[in-house]
C-alpha positions as CSV (number, residue, x, y, z in Angstrom):
1,M,-14.3,-0.1,-5.8
2,T,-12.9,1.7,-8.8
3,D,-11.9,5.3,-8.7
4,D,-14.9,6.4,-10.8
5,S,-17.4,4.4,-8.6
6,W,-15.9,5.9,-5.4
7,I,-16.2,9.4,-6.9
8,D,-19.7,8.8,-8.2
9,T,-20.9,7.4,-4.8
10,F,-19.4,10.4,-3.0
11,A,-20.8,12.9,-5.5
12,R,-24.3,11.5,-5.2
13,Q,-24.4,12.4,-1.5
14,L,-23.5,16.1,-2.1
15,K,-26.1,18.8,-2.6
16,S,-25.0,21.7,-0.4
17,G,-22.3,22.7,2.1
18,I,-18.6,23.0,1.9
19,V,-16.2,20.2,1.0
20,A,-12.5,20.6,1.7
21,I,-9.9,18.4,-0.2
22,D,-6.6,18.6,1.7
23,G,-3.3,16.8,1.7
24,P,0.3,17.4,0.8
25,S,1.5,18.9,-2.5
26,G,1.4,16.4,-5.4
27,A,-1.0,14.1,-3.6
28,G,-3.8,14.4,-6.3
29,K,-6.1,17.0,-4.7
30,S,-6.6,18.9,-7.9
31,T,-7.1,15.7,-9.9
32,L,-9.8,14.5,-7.4
33,A,-11.4,17.9,-7.3
34,D,-11.6,18.0,-11.1
35,A,-13.1,14.5,-11.3
36,L,-15.6,15.3,-8.6
37,V,-16.7,18.6,-10.2
38,K,-17.1,16.7,-13.6
39,T,-19.2,14.0,-11.9
40,L,-21.3,16.6,-10.1
41,D,-21.9,18.5,-13.4
42,E,-23.0,15.2,-15.0
43,L,-25.4,14.6,-12.1
44,G,-26.8,18.2,-12.5
45,T,-25.5,19.3,-9.1
46,P,-24.4,22.9,-9.2
47,V,-20.9,23.4,-7.6
48,V,-18.2,26.0,-7.3
49,L,-14.5,25.0,-7.0
50,V,-12.0,27.3,-5.4
51,R,-8.4,26.3,-5.1
52,T,-6.0,27.4,-2.3
53,D,-3.4,27.8,-5.0
54,D,-5.2,30.9,-6.1
55,F,-4.2,32.5,-2.7
56,A,-0.9,30.8,-1.7
57,T,2.6,31.8,-2.6
58,W,6.0,30.3,-2.0
59,D,6.7,32.9,0.6
60,D,3.2,32.7,2.3
61,P,2.0,29.1,2.2
62,V,-0.9,29.5,4.6
63,G,-1.0,33.1,5.9
64,W,-3.5,34.2,3.2
65,W,-6.4,32.5,5.0
66,P,-8.1,35.7,6.1
67,E,-8.4,36.7,2.4
68,L,-10.1,33.3,1.5
69,D,-12.3,33.6,4.6
70,E,-13.5,37.1,3.7
71,E,-13.9,36.7,0.0
72,V,-15.1,33.1,-0.3
73,L,-16.3,31.6,3.0
74,R,-18.2,34.6,4.3
75,S,-19.7,35.1,0.8
76,Y,-20.8,31.5,0.8
77,W,-22.6,31.8,4.1
78,R,-24.3,35.0,3.0
79,G,-25.4,33.4,-0.2
80,H,-23.4,36.0,-2.2
81,D,-21.3,35.4,-5.3
82,F,-17.5,35.0,-4.8
83,R,-15.2,37.8,-5.9
84,F,-11.5,37.5,-5.4
85,H,-8.1,38.1,-7.0
86,P,-6.4,34.8,-7.8
87,R,-2.6,34.9,-7.9
88,V,-0.9,35.3,-11.2
89,W,2.6,34.0,-11.5
90,R,5.2,36.0,-13.4
91,D,8.8,35.1,-13.4
92,G,8.4,32.9,-10.3
93,T,6.6,35.6,-8.3
94,A,2.9,35.6,-7.4
95,E,0.9,38.8,-7.6
96,P,-2.9,39.4,-7.2
97,G,-4.4,39.1,-10.6
98,P,-7.6,40.4,-12.1
99,R,-10.7,39.9,-10.0
100,V,-12.8,36.9,-10.8
101,W,-16.5,36.6,-10.1
102,L,-17.9,33.1,-9.5
103,R,-21.6,32.6,-9.1
104,W,-22.8,31.4,-5.7
105,E,-24.0,27.8,-5.6
106,P,-25.1,25.7,-2.6
107,L,-22.1,23.4,-2.9
108,L,-18.6,24.8,-2.5
109,I,-15.4,22.7,-2.9
110,I,-12.2,24.2,-1.5
111,E,-9.2,22.2,-2.8
112,G,-5.6,22.6,-1.7
113,V,-3.1,22.5,1.1
114,S,-4.6,23.7,4.4
115,S,-8.2,23.8,3.1
116,A,-9.3,21.6,6.0
117,R,-7.4,23.6,8.7
118,A,-8.7,23.7,12.2
119,P,-10.6,27.1,12.1
120,V,-12.8,26.0,9.2
121,R,-13.5,22.4,10.2
122,P,-16.8,23.2,12.1
123,Q,-18.1,24.7,8.8
124,L,-17.3,21.7,6.6
125,R,-19.8,19.2,5.4
126,H,-16.9,16.9,4.5
127,A,-13.1,17.1,4.9
128,L,-11.2,14.7,2.6
129,W,-7.5,13.9,2.9
130,L,-5.2,12.4,0.2
131,D,-1.9,10.9,1.0
132,G,-0.9,10.4,-2.7
133,G,2.1,8.1,-2.2
134,T,5.5,8.8,-0.8
135,E,7.0,12.3,-0.4
136,A,9.5,11.5,-3.2
137,E,6.7,10.4,-5.6
138,R,4.7,13.6,-4.7
139,L,7.8,15.7,-5.3
140,E,8.3,14.2,-8.8
141,R,4.6,14.8,-9.7
142,G,5.0,18.4,-8.5
143,V,8.1,18.9,-10.7
144,A,6.3,17.3,-13.6
145,R,3.5,19.8,-13.1
146,D,5.4,23.0,-12.3
147,G,8.8,22.4,-14.0
148,E,12.3,21.4,-12.9
149,G,13.0,25.0,-12.0
150,E,10.6,24.8,-9.1
151,R,12.2,21.7,-7.5
152,D,13.8,23.6,-4.7
153,N,10.6,25.6,-4.0
154,L,8.7,22.3,-3.9
155,R,11.2,20.8,-1.5
156,R,10.9,23.8,0.8
157,W,7.1,23.6,0.5
158,Q,7.2,19.9,1.5
159,D,9.3,20.8,4.6
160,F,6.8,23.5,5.5
161,E,3.7,21.4,5.0
162,R,5.1,18.5,7.0
163,G,5.3,20.8,10.0
164,W,2.0,22.5,9.2
165,F,0.1,19.2,9.1
166,T,1.7,18.0,12.3
167,V,0.7,21.1,14.3
168,D,-2.7,21.4,12.7
169,N,-3.3,17.6,13.0
170,T,-5.2,17.9,9.7
171,R,-5.2,14.2,8.6
172,S,-6.8,12.9,11.7
173,H,-9.8,15.2,11.2
174,C,-10.4,14.1,7.6
175,D,-11.9,11.2,5.8
176,V,-8.8,9.6,4.1
177,V,-9.5,8.9,0.4
178,P,-7.9,5.5,-0.5
179,D,-4.9,5.9,-2.8
180,S,-6.7,3.4,-5.1
181,V,-9.3,6.1,-6.0
182,L,-6.6,8.0,-7.9
183,R,-4.2,5.3,-8.7
184,Q,-5.1,5.2,-12.4
185,R,-5.1,9.0,-12.6
186,I,-1.8,10.0,-10.8
187,L,0.1,7.1,-9.2
């Protein structure tokens, strides 16, 4: 199955609910989320995409969850539009940026590290996991994306997420997306 056919097949079964796309940094989560949203748009399926990168910081990789829970998940279940302050990075420091307002849709995709964490799993329609190659390959993709100046931060992040995923046991609770789905796009 080619990457596009896997994405198309998966997208066709989505109409409502919450989909989490999780995995380590540099695994291809954003790439998969973007391709999935594009396919859903082409199919006429309304969708909202929220990225955990809009909440996380180098110093607080996962402790921001109450903010996402209040401003995104609770709004979703109430059928209300999403209003939150995505982080804006200035000189290597993240600060809450201007408030964004996203229209509520019956399908919500949350993409990013820890998006399929234990407390949210019962609310998810689907939890997807991407391995995305070796840790060294993922680090190089992260550096290519964020710049050489972030290499040390990315290494510390990888150390953190390795422990996080072990304790949370995230991967075993997700459907693992075959690396072949994104091979042409990232690997």
